N, C-alpha and C positions, 0 to 999 in steps of 0.2 A: 363425835360421830362423823362419818363422811357425809358430804352433801348428797342428796338423792341423785343428782346428775352423775355422780362418780360411780354409782353402782349401776351397771348397765342392765337393761331390762331382760335380755335373753340369755346372756352368758353367765359365767360364774366368776365371782370376785373374791380374792383372798386379801384379807387385811390383817395387819399387826395390831394387837390391842395392848394398850398400856394400863398401868394400875388405876388410873383415873377414868378409864373407859373410853379414852380417845382412840380413834382408829386411823391407821395410815395405810394407804393402798400399797399392796405388795405386787399384785398382778391380776390380770383377767385371763380367763380360760374358756375355750369353746365348750368343753365337756366337764361333767362332774369328776370323771376319772383324772383328768389333768389337774384340776383344782385340788382334789384330794391328795394326789401324789406330791404336789408342790407344798401343801400344808404339812404333810408328813416329813418332807425334806427340811422345811424351815424349822420345825421344832427340834430337829437334831443339829441344825446349823446355828440356831440362836437359843441356847439352853435357858435363857432367862425370860424369853418372850412367850406370849400367847397369841393365837391366831383364830380368825373366824372365816368361814367360807359362806358366801351369800350367793343365792340365785335371785337376781333382781334385788328387791329390798328385804327378802326373807332369809334369815340365817338358817343354813341347813347343816352346818357342822361347826364344832368348836374343837380347837386343838390346845391342850395344856392350859386351860383357863385356871386350873388349880394353882398354877404358878403365881397368879395375881393375888392369892390369899395371903394375908399378913401372917408372919410367923407367930405373932402374939395370939391370933385367933386359933391357929393350929395348936399352940401350947394350951390354950384354954380348953379346947375340945378334948385334948389328951387328959387333962385334969378331970373333966366331967365324966369321962369314960371310966376312970379308975374308981 
């Protein structure tokens, strides 16, 4: 997780999330719209990654977190559905 000082209190912060839940700062944005647009752009730029958008310390959007799910878990779910 990012240190609390890295998520600014008033703006919007976009972070890259890896499979272990670690977060890496991508950028900060003055408005939700700017952060949302960058999140949408990043999921197309980095097809293996997931992203989260924060306002202060609160996560307000997740982008492609399903990509972090193990293929084994998905296969198990498919088996259970049949």
